[in-house]
C-alpha positions in Angstrom: -46.5 37.1 32.3 -45.1 34.0 31.6 -44.6 33.7 27.6 -47.4 30.7 27.3 -49.8 33.6 27.9 -48.1 35.9 25.1 -50.6 36.9 22.6 -50.4 36.9 18.9 -48.9 40.6 18.0 -46.3 39.9 21.3 -44.9 36.7 19.7 -45.1 38.6 16.3 -42.7 40.8 17.3 -40.7 39.0 19.6 -40.0 36.9 16.3 -39.1 39.8 14.1 -36.5 41.4 16.7 -34.4 38.0 16.0 -34.5 38.4 12.5 -32.2 41.0 13.2 -30.1 38.8 16.1 -27.0 37.0 14.5 -28.1 33.1 15.5 -24.6 32.8 17.6 -25.5 35.6 20.2 -28.8 33.4 20.7 -26.9 30.5 21.0 -25.1 32.0 23.6 -28.5 33.2 25.5 -28.9 30.5 25.9 -26.3 29.3 28.1 -24.8 27.6 24.9 -26.5 24.0 25.1 -28.9 24.8 22.2 -27.5 24.4 19.4 -28.5 22.4 16.7 -25.0 19.6 16.2 -23.4 20.9 13.3 -24.2 18.0 10.9 -27.5 19.2 10.5 -26.3 22.6 8.2 -27.7 25.1 5.9 -28.8 24.0 2.4 -27.7 26.6 0.5 -26.4 30.2 1.2 -28.4 33.0 2.5 -31.4 30.1 3.9 -32.5 32.1 7.4 -35.1 31.2 9.1 -36.8 32.3 12.4 -40.0 30.9 13.1 -42.2 28.1 15.4 -42.3 24.7 14.8 -44.7 22.3 13.1 -43.3 18.3 14.4 -42.5 16.2 12.1 -41.7 12.3 13.6 -41.2 9.8 10.5 -39.4 6.8 9.4 -36.4 6.3 8.4 -36.0 7.5 4.9 -40.1 8.1 4.5 -41.7 10.8 3.6 -45.3 10.6 3.7 -45.5 12.5 6.7 -44.5 15.8 6.1 -46.6 15.8 2.4 -49.4 15.3 4.5 -47.3 18.4 6.9 -47.1 20.1 4.6 -51.4 20.8 4.7 -51.7 20.9 8.1 -48.8 22.8 8.9 -49.8 27.3 9.4 -48.5 29.7 7.6 -45.4 30.7 9.3 -44.4 27.6 11.2 -41.4 25.5 10.0 -41.0 21.9 9.3 -39.4 19.8 11.9 -38.6 16.8 10.7 -36.9 13.8 13.4 -35.8 11.7 10.2 -33.2 9.9 12.2 -29.7 11.5 10.6 -30.7 8.9 7.6 -28.7 9.7 5.1 -29.9 7.1 2.3 -33.0 9.0 1.2 -33.9 12.4 0.9 -37.1 13.7 2.6 -38.0 16.7 0.2 -36.8 18.3 -2.5 -38.1 20.9 -5.2 -41.4 19.6 -5.0 -42.4 19.3 -1.7 -40.7 22.9 -1.4 -42.5 24.5 -3.9 -45.9 22.9 -2.2 -44.4 24.7 1.4 -44.1 27.8 -0.9 -47.5 27.7 -2.1 -48.3 27.2 1.7 -46.5 30.3 2.8 -44.2 28.1 5.5 -40.9 29.3 6.5 -39.2 25.8 5.4 -37.9 23.5 6.5 -35.1 21.4 9.3 -34.6 18.1 8.2 -32.9 15.2 10.6 -31.7 14.2 7.3 -31.0 14.2 3.5 -32.8 15.9 0.3 -31.6 16.8 -2.8 -32.5 19.1 -5.7 -30.9 21.7 -3.5 -30.3 24.5 -6.4 -34.1 24.2 -7.6 -34.8 24.5 -3.8 -32.4 27.7 -3.5 -34.1 28.9 -6.7 -37.7 28.7 -5.1 -36.0 31.3 -2.1 -37.3 28.1 0.5 -35.1 27.7 3.2 -33.4 24.4 4.2 -31.3 23.3 6.6 -30.8 19.7 6.5 -28.0 16.4 7.6 -26.8 15.5 4.4 -27.5 15.4 0.5 -28.4 12.8 -1.7 -30.5 12.4 -5.1 -32.4 8.9 -3.6 -35.7 9.7 -3.1 -38.0 8.5 -0.6 -40.5 5.6 0.6 -44.0 6.8 1.2 -45.1 4.3 3.7 -44.7 5.3 6.5 -45.3 5.5 9.4 -45.6 9.0 11.4 -46.7 11.1 14.4 -47.4 14.7 13.9 -47.2 17.4 17.2 -44.8 15.7 19.2 -41.8 15.8 20.8 -39.0 15.7 18.4 -34.7 15.1 19.1 -33.3 16.9 16.7 -29.6 17.1 16.9 -29.3 16.2 20.6 -32.0 18.9 21.0 -35.6 18.5 22.1 -38.2 20.0 19.9 -41.4 20.9 21.3 -44.7 22.3 18.8 -44.7 25.3 18.5 -41.1 26.4 20.1 -39.1 28.6 18.2 -36.0 27.7 15.6 -33.7 30.5 14.3 -30.9 29.7 12.0 -28.7 31.5 9.6 -25.2 30.3 8.3 -23.9 29.8 11.9 -26.2 26.5 12.6 -29.7 26.3 14.5 -30.8 26.9 17.7 -33.9 25.4 19.3 -35.7 28.5 22.1 -38.2 26.7 24.0 -41.4 28.5 23.2 -41.3 29.9 27.9 -38.1 31.0 27.0 -38.9 33.6 24.5 -38.7 36.3 25.9 -36.4 36.2 28.0 -33.6 34.5 25.2 -34.7 37.2 23.2 -34.0 40.0 25.5 -30.2 38.5 26.8 -28.9 38.1 23.1 -30.2 41.3 22.6 -28.5 42.1 25.5 -25.5 40.1 24.0 -25.6 42.2 20.5 -24.6 45.6 21.9 -21.7 44.1 24.0 -20.5 43.2 21.0 -21.1 45.8 18.8 -19.6 48.2 21.8 -16.3 45.9 22.2 -15.5 46.4 18.2 -15.9 49.8 18.2 -13.3 49.4 20.6 -11.1 47.5 18.9 -11.5 49.6 15.7 -10.7 52.3 17.7 -7.5 50.2 18.4 -6.3 49.9 14.5 -6.3 52.9 14.3 -4.8 54.4 17.1 -2.1 52.5 16.1 
């Protein structure tokens, strides 16, 4: 079955399987060319995302489009924001993260800056971003929602799957979801076997 024809239950099952996989295994399953550049990183220890993307393209340093997206994205989606990599203005902080949590969003992946990192960690909202600054954003626009966006060298379409952990962020095109999950699970199983063999060698020394 083509992934575009997957049922909601089948999609949820695939996402649940992804939660059990390290992002590095997913990156290997994607031929090692689907990882977002390492400048976009985990903002607090333990943050993790496995979710479909709601995309936002916004002018550098402006978060009006993010405010609008908070109420338009579906519960469980992650806001993927192309802020043109601008480190000079935070596109989200504690208040925006709080609204995202209240709306049951999966978090944020932002090619841009954020602030209020400690407060966001206390909220438990998963955030991956390029920079941290205390400087706040403008709120004038323009912006676009649910369009293809660039994210750290990758293209993200609305509905693509984002997986992110301490190692970084990987983009899975939705039409490749099933094959990627199966391949990543096999890679993980192979690694478990290799670790067991290494442990045995250590015992025999």
